[in-house]
N, C-alpha and C positions, 0 to 999 in steps of 0.2 A: 188520090191521097198519097200513095207511095211516091209520087213525083216530088214531094217535099223532101224526101230522103235521098233523092237523086239529082235534084236541080242544083248543079254546081254554081251557076251564076247567081241564083237567088240567095243561097246560103253564104257565099263569099261576100256578096254585096251587103247583106245584113250584118255580117261580122265586121266588115270594114267600117260600116256606118256606126256600129256600136263602139268600135275602137276610137273613131273620130269624136263621138260624144264624150267618151271617157277622157280623151286628150283635152277637150275643151274644159271639162271639169277640173283637170289637173292645172291647166293654164289659168283658169279663173281663180283657183285656190292660191296659186303663186302670186298672181297680180293683186289679190286682196290685201297683201301686205300685213297679214295677221302675224304679229310678233309673239314669239314664245308661247305658242299654243301647247296644250297638254299632250298631244299625240301627233304633231304635224309630220314627224319623220315616218311614223307608221303609215300615215295617210298617203304620203307621197309614194312610198313603196307599194301600198295597196293599189293605188291608181295605175302606177307603172306596171305592176304585175297583171292587172286586168287587161291592159293593152297588149302585153306580151302574150298572155293566155289566148286572147281572141285572135291575134295575128297568127299564132301557132295553129289554131283550129282552122283558120282561113287557108293556111298553107297546106294542111291535110286535104281539105276539099279541092284546092287548086291542082295539087300534084297527084291526087289519088288516081290509080290506074296507070301510072308511068313507071315501068320497071327500072328505068335508068335513074329515077329519083328516089330510090329506096331509102338512102341515108338522109336526104333532106326531109322525107316524110317522117322518118323515125325521130329526127331532131324536133320537128314540129309537134310530134306526139308528146315528146318530153315537155315542150313549152306549154302545151295544152293541159296535160295531166299534172305535171310537177308544179307549174305556176298556178294552176287551178287550186291545188291544195294550199299553196301559200296564201292565195287570195282568200280562201275560205277561213284560214286561221286569222289573218290580219283583219278581215271584216268584223269578225266577232270580237277581236281584241279592241279595235277602235270603238265599237259600239259599247263594250263594257267599260272602256275608259270614260266615255261620255256619261254613262250612267253613274260611274263612281264619283263624278263631280257633284252629284246630287245626293250622295249618301254611300255608305259602305256596301260593297258588292263582293260576294264570294267568288274567288278566282279558281277554285278547285276544278270545276268542270272545264274551265278554259285551259288550265294547265294540261289536262288529259288530252283535249283537242289539239293543243299545240304540239304535244309529243307525237300524237298519231300523224298529224299533217307533216311534221318534220321527217318522220320515218318514211312516209309516203313519197315525199320529195326525193329522198335518197333512192328509194326503189324505182321511182320514175326515171331517174338518171341511169340506173343500172339496166332498166328495161330496154334501153337502146341496144344493149349487147345480149341480154339473156331472154328478152321477150316476155317478162313476167306480167306486165300490164298491157303491153301492145306489141304488135309485130307487123311486118309487111310481107305479103305472100309473093310468089314468083311472078305474079302478074302486076305487081306494084300497087296492090290494094291494101289499105289499112285493115287490120284484124285485131280484135280484142285478145289479150293474153289470158292465160288461165287464172290470173288473180285480178283481172280488171274489175270484177264485181266489188272488190274492196273499196275502190274509188267511189262507186255508187253508194256503198254503205256509209262512207264518210259524208257524202252529200246529204244523205237522209239524216244522219246524226246532227249535221250542221243545221238543217232545216228544223228539226225537233228542238235543238238547243235554242235557236233564235226565237222560235215560237214560244217556248217556255219562258225565256227571258222577257219577251214582250208582254206576256200575260202577267207574269209575276211582278214585274216592275212598272206596270202600266200607270201607277200613280205618279211616277217620276217623269212621265212624258206628257207633252201637250197632246190634246185630242187629235190635232192634225197629224202630228208625228206618229202617234199610236195607230191611227187609221191607215197611214201610208205604209207603216211596217207590216201591218196585217195584210194589206193589199199585196205587198211584195211576197209575203209568205204563201198566200193563196196562189199567186202566179207561179211561184217555185213549185208548189204542189201540182199545179196544172202541168208544168213542164215534165214532172215525173210521170204523170198519167198519160202523157203524149208520147211515151218512149217508143211505141210501135208505129206512131203516125209521123212524128217529126222529132228527130233527135240528132245532135244535142243543142242546136241553135237556140231554142227557147230558154235553155238554162243560162246562156250568155246574155241574152236580152234581159232576163230577170235579174242577173247580177249587176248589170248596168243600172237598172232602175233602183236596185238596192243601194248603189253608190250615191245616186241622187238623193235618196232618203237619208243616207248617212251624212251627206254634206248639209242637208237641211237641219239635221240635229246639231251639226258642228256650228253653223252660223247662229242658231238659236242659243247655244251654250255660250258662244263668244259674245253675243249681244247681252246676254244675262250677266256675264262676267264684267263686261264693259260698264253696264249700268251700276253694278255693285261697286266698281272702282270709282266711278264718278261720285257716288254717294259717300264713299270713304274719303275721297279727296276733299269734298265739300266740308265734311266733318273735320278733316285735318286742317283745312284753312281756318275754320271757325276756332278750333282749339288753339292754333298758332296765333291767331289775332288776339285772342283773350290773353294768351301767355305774354304777348309782346306789350300790350297796353296794361302794364302793371301800375297800380296806384302809387307805389313809392317812387317809381321813375317819373311819373307825371308830376307828382308833388315836388320832387327834388329839382326837376328841370324848371318848373314854374317859379320855385323859390329862388333858384339861381338867377333867373331872368329878372325877377323882382328886385333883387339887390343890385343887379347890373344897371338898372334904370337910373340909380343915383350915382353910380361910380363911372360908368362908361356907356352913354346912351347909344353910341354907334354899335358897340359890341352887343348891347342888349337887342338892338334892332336885328342884327345878324342872327342872334340866338333865336329870336322869335321866328325868323324865316326858316331856320334849321328845324325848329320844333314843328312848324306848320308842314314842312316837307316830310318829316318823320310820320306825323299822324296821317297825312294824305296817302302816303305809301302803304301804311299798315291797313287802313280802311279800304283802299281800292283793291288790295290784294285779296280781300274776301270774295269779291265778285269775279276775280280773274280766273279763267280756266285754261289759259295758254301761257307759255313761258314769256319772259321779258328779256331784253338785251342786258348783258352783264353791265354795260355802261350805266344803265338806269339803276340797277341794283347797287352798283358802286356809289352812285350819286347819293342814294339814300343811306347807305352805310356811313358815308362821310358825314352826312347831316347828324346821324346818331352819335358818332364819335366826337364831333365837335361839341355836342351838348354834354357828353361825358367829361370832356376835357375842361369844361367850365367848373366841374365839381372836383376833378382830380388833377392837380397841377403836375403830379409826378407820373402821369400817364403819357407815354411817348408812342407816337404812331409812325410807322414806316410803310410806304406804298412802293411796291415793285411790280408794276403792271406792264407785262410784256404783250398781253393779248386781251382784247376787250370786245371784239366783234363776234360774239357768240351768245347763245341764249341759255338762260337758267330759269328754274321756277322762281316766281316772286317769293321774297322772304326766305331764301335758301341760304344766303351768306350771313345776313344780319343776326340770326339766332346764334350762329357760331361765334361771331364777333362779340356779341353780348355776353355769351358764356365765358369767353376769354377775358373780358374786362371784369365782369362781376364775380366770377368764381375762381379766376386765375390770378390776374394782376392785382386786383383790389384785396386779395388775401395776403399780400406782402406789405410789410410796413413801409418799405422804401419805394413802392410802386414798381413799374416795369415797362416793358416795350411790347407792343403788338405789331406784328409784321403781316401785312396782307399782300400776297403776290399772286400773279397768274402767269401761266406759260402755255404755249402750244406744243403738243407732242404729235407724233405721227398719226395716232388714231383717236386722240381726244384732247380736250382742253382741261387744264388743272387749275384749281383755285386752292391756295394754301393759306390757312389762318394759323399763325404761330404766336405763342406768347411764352414769356419766361416767368410765368406765375408759379403758383404752389403745386400745380399738377394734381393728379389723382390716379387711383387704381382703375384702369380701363375695365376690369372684370365687374366693377360695381355699376357700370353705365346703364345696362338694360333695366336694373331694378331701382335706380335712383331717379324717380320721376320728378321730384321737386327741383333738384339741382340741374338736371339736364333735360328739362321739359321739351325743348324744341328739337333735340338731336334726332330722336327716332322719327319725329314728324318730318323733318327735312329729308332723312334717308328714304322714307317711304314715298315721298313726293318725287324725289329724284329718280327713283326706280320706276315709278308708274308713269311719269310724264316724259322722261328723257332717256330711260334705260341707263341712268347714271349710277354713281355709287358715292358713298361717304365713308371714309376710314378715319378713325381717331387713334392717335398715338400719344400716350402721356406717361410721364415719369414723375412720381411724387418728389417735390423739392426742386425739380428742374424745369418743368413746363409742359405744354400741350401743343400738339400739331393736328389740325383737322384738314383733310385733303378731300376735296370734291373732284370727281372725274366725270366729265360730260362727253360722251362719244360724239365724234364729229358728224356721224350719220344723223343724229337727232338734234344737233345744236346750231345748225345753219338756217 
């Protein structure tokens, strides 16, 4: 039995293997391309800290009993003790952040643990010089310092806190996740009970298993969030489609085409084609879950504007297209153009000009919709659902689908400028 506490090859091998498993978890998380997760930075540091901690412990085992390696052993002790406390705090932090996505969670016990672990990290660094937590004797062997028991007390507090959180918030976890977390807790408890038989390698193996559990919760939460966003996007597309197919626009367009049939048959034929393109684009956008080329969006915007020009002779259109080979969400430009015409230019007695331009910048593509209409107070935009029905819809779809943004600049009596920015990373 005691050979488990003296078998250098076995313990170093297990610690290196556990570090390798953690490194694969870190690599897998990075390659998953999860964007803007709620605690990704903490998770990266947690996984890196786990690797550092285990390599530190492996170093202690490897150099233990070498008087010439006293300082490397002390440094490895700091990596094991100090980063072990960081990992303890970060693990609970990440787990609490996951639970908080499903409801309010008290952070008071967590703040206490963070403070204790932070102080422990500082004392671990100082122990290299004063031997508070650890020291190395004249024969080059690692020895616990007079205050080393405090690290074990923190481990016990972490175990009890995690067990308490798991039981108290069990309704917020899946049965699989709850079972895995309890299994980890029992393994951690088993490691504590094995202190006289095999110490401390079981603790490191248990913490690696805990990270697998945590990553399982992460992917469950991300999948849940993804499905929720898909539902919101579908509702958004339906809302936008309904807002675009407005009875007065359909009636006015058909009425204009009706009168054109007697006045200019060729122009009426072109108008029917534009009207067909407009309806086809709006209806097909309801089923679309992926972005479209800007060229396609531009084609449909032109069809809409040509219909509007049948009704408004004093509506002038200027196109300044410098870039078009990039993607945008369907129906992301047209609502802005429609607002510019209906609520901006048509509010003026003498009409006005709409300018639609695009340009390529270093990190993004920009689409600018400008009008010299009546303008409005931007502060009223979030609350003015009838007048600006599509704006918030466009903004949410840009953010969710492309990581893009929409900014509105307007001055009453002067006009309005809407700027869409689509990052190059997600627009090709």
